[in-house]
C-alpha positions as CSV (number, residue, x, y, z in Angstrom):
1,M,26.9,99.2,91.9
2,V,28.9,101.5,89.6
3,K,25.9,102.2,87.4
4,F,23.8,103.0,90.5
5,L,26.5,105.4,91.8
6,R,26.9,107.1,88.4
7,T,23.2,107.5,87.4
8,N,20.8,107.1,90.2
9,K,19.1,110.2,91.7
10,I,19.0,108.6,95.2
11,A,22.7,107.9,94.9
12,S,23.3,111.6,94.1
13,I,21.5,112.6,97.3
14,I,23.5,110.1,99.4
15,L,26.7,111.1,97.8
16,A,25.9,114.8,98.4
17,I,25.6,114.0,102.1
18,I,28.8,112.1,102.2
19,R,30.5,114.8,100.1
20,V,29.4,117.6,102.4
21,Y,30.4,115.6,105.5
22,L,33.9,115.0,104.1
23,G,34.1,118.6,102.8
24,V,33.5,120.0,106.3
25,L,36.1,117.8,107.8
26,W,38.7,118.7,105.1
27,T,37.9,122.4,105.4
28,M,38.2,122.4,109.2
29,A,41.5,120.6,109.0
30,G,42.9,123.0,106.4
31,W,41.6,126.1,108.1
32,E,43.1,125.0,111.4
33,K,46.5,124.6,109.7
34,I,46.1,127.9,107.8
35,T,45.2,130.0,110.9
36,G,47.3,128.0,113.4
37,G,50.6,128.1,111.5
38,A,51.1,124.4,110.6
39,A,54.7,124.7,109.5
40,G,55.9,123.1,112.7
41,A,53.3,120.2,112.4
42,V,54.3,119.5,108.8
43,K,58.0,119.6,109.8
44,G,57.3,117.2,112.6
45,L,55.4,114.8,110.4
46,L,58.1,114.9,107.7
47,S,60.9,114.5,110.2
48,N,59.1,111.6,112.0
49,A,58.4,109.9,108.7
50,V,62.0,110.1,107.6
51,K,63.4,109.0,111.0
52,N,60.8,106.2,111.6
53,P,59.7,105.0,108.1
54,V,56.9,102.4,107.7
55,K,58.4,99.0,108.1
56,G,57.1,95.5,107.4
57,P,57.0,92.5,109.7
58,T,60.7,91.7,108.8
59,G,61.8,95.3,109.7
60,K,62.4,96.2,106.1
61,V,61.4,99.7,105.0
62,L,58.3,99.3,102.9
63,Y,58.3,102.6,100.9
64,P,61.9,103.6,100.4
65,W,61.1,105.8,97.4
66,F,58.6,107.7,99.5
67,N,61.0,108.2,102.3
68,N,63.7,109.5,99.8
69,M,61.1,112.0,98.5
70,L,60.3,113.1,102.0
71,S,64.0,113.6,102.8
72,A,64.3,115.8,99.7
73,I,61.2,117.8,100.7
74,L,62.2,118.2,104.4
75,P,64.3,121.4,103.9
76,H,61.4,123.0,102.2
77,Y,58.8,122.2,104.9
78,K,57.4,125.7,105.0
79,G,56.4,125.6,101.3
80,M,55.0,122.1,101.8
81,S,53.1,123.3,104.9
82,M,51.4,126.0,102.8
83,M,50.5,123.4,100.1
84,V,49.1,121.0,102.6
85,S,47.1,123.6,104.5
86,W,45.6,125.2,101.4
87,G,45.2,121.9,99.7
88,E,43.1,120.5,102.5
89,F,41.1,123.7,102.7
90,L,40.4,123.8,98.9
91,V,39.5,120.1,98.8
92,G,37.0,120.7,101.5
93,L,35.4,123.7,99.7
94,G,35.2,121.7,96.5
95,L,33.4,118.9,98.3
96,I,31.1,121.2,100.2
97,F,30.0,123.1,97.2
98,G,30.2,120.2,94.8
99,C,32.5,122.2,92.5
100,L,35.0,120.2,90.5
101,T,34.1,117.4,92.8
102,T,36.0,114.6,91.1
103,A,39.2,116.7,91.0
104,A,38.7,117.7,94.7
105,V,38.2,114.1,95.8
106,F,41.2,113.0,93.7
107,F,43.5,115.4,95.4
108,G,42.0,114.4,98.8
109,L,42.8,110.8,98.0
110,M,46.4,111.8,97.1
111,M,46.8,113.5,100.4
112,N,45.3,110.6,102.3
113,F,47.5,108.1,100.7
114,S,50.6,110.3,101.2
115,Y,49.8,110.6,104.9
116,M,49.4,106.8,105.1
117,L,52.7,106.2,103.3
118,A,54.3,108.5,105.9
119,G,52.9,106.3,108.6
120,A,50.1,108.6,109.8
121,I,47.0,106.4,109.9
122,S,44.5,108.7,111.7
123,V,41.2,109.2,109.9
124,N,42.7,108.4,106.5
125,P,41.2,104.9,106.0
126,E,37.8,106.3,106.7
127,Y,38.2,109.2,104.3
128,I,39.6,106.9,101.6
129,F,36.6,104.5,102.0
130,L,34.1,107.4,101.6
131,E,36.1,109.2,98.9
132,Y,36.2,105.9,96.8
133,F,32.4,106.1,96.3
134,I,32.6,109.8,95.3
135,I,35.3,109.3,92.7
136,I,33.6,106.2,91.2
137,A,30.3,108.2,91.0
138,G,32.0,111.0,89.0
139,F,29.6,113.7,87.9
140,N,26.7,112.3,89.8
141,A,28.5,113.0,93.1
142,G,28.5,116.7,92.3
143,K,25.2,116.9,90.5
144,I,23.5,118.4,93.6
145,G,26.0,121.2,93.7
146,L,27.9,123.6,91.5
147,D,29.0,120.8,89.1
148,Y,25.5,120.8,87.7
149,W,26.4,124.1,86.0
150,V,30.2,124.1,86.1
151,I,30.8,120.8,84.3
152,P,28.5,121.5,81.3
153,W,30.1,125.0,81.0
154,I,33.6,123.5,81.0
155,R,32.6,120.9,78.4
156,T,31.0,123.5,76.0
157,H,33.4,126.4,76.5
158,I,36.8,124.8,77.3
159,F,36.6,121.4,75.5
160,K,34.1,122.6,72.8
161,Q,31.9,119.5,73.2
162,K,28.2,119.5,72.3
163,K,25.5,117.5,73.9
164,Q,23.9,115.1,71.5
165,S,21.0,112.7,72.3
166,G,21.3,113.1,76.1
167,I,25.0,112.4,76.4
168,W,28.2,114.4,76.1
169,N,30.4,113.5,73.1
């Protein structure tokens, strides 16, 4: 399965469709927050997560470390709101255009897991399921996109790698 996702041309087409689908959803969510002033929504999410942390069947808080972090972030909710809004928007653009796809999906996964740790289930499990295939596929997920040109440029100009016998060293 991993070899198929990483090397197959049909997989790159399927992954491009999934990638663009997720990209549109991420971009719309981020744009809505950017243009709608999401500071109140982020403050509400953070406040609710601190007041009502995720608990297990015994009533014990499951992620106390995460709740402590949210308590520390709460006074800075405006900055966090900006980071969340623009983060969602940029993740979406990266996925739509297939530019730095693996990085974009990684940060998307980070946000999805953060939302779930805060107790907001929503669409996060669906996104995580689809993003899993993209991150496993790596370069092949962005091959039908800007990564086709961007990744080789980064490898040769930033990391000074040379292509030898069909693979990057």
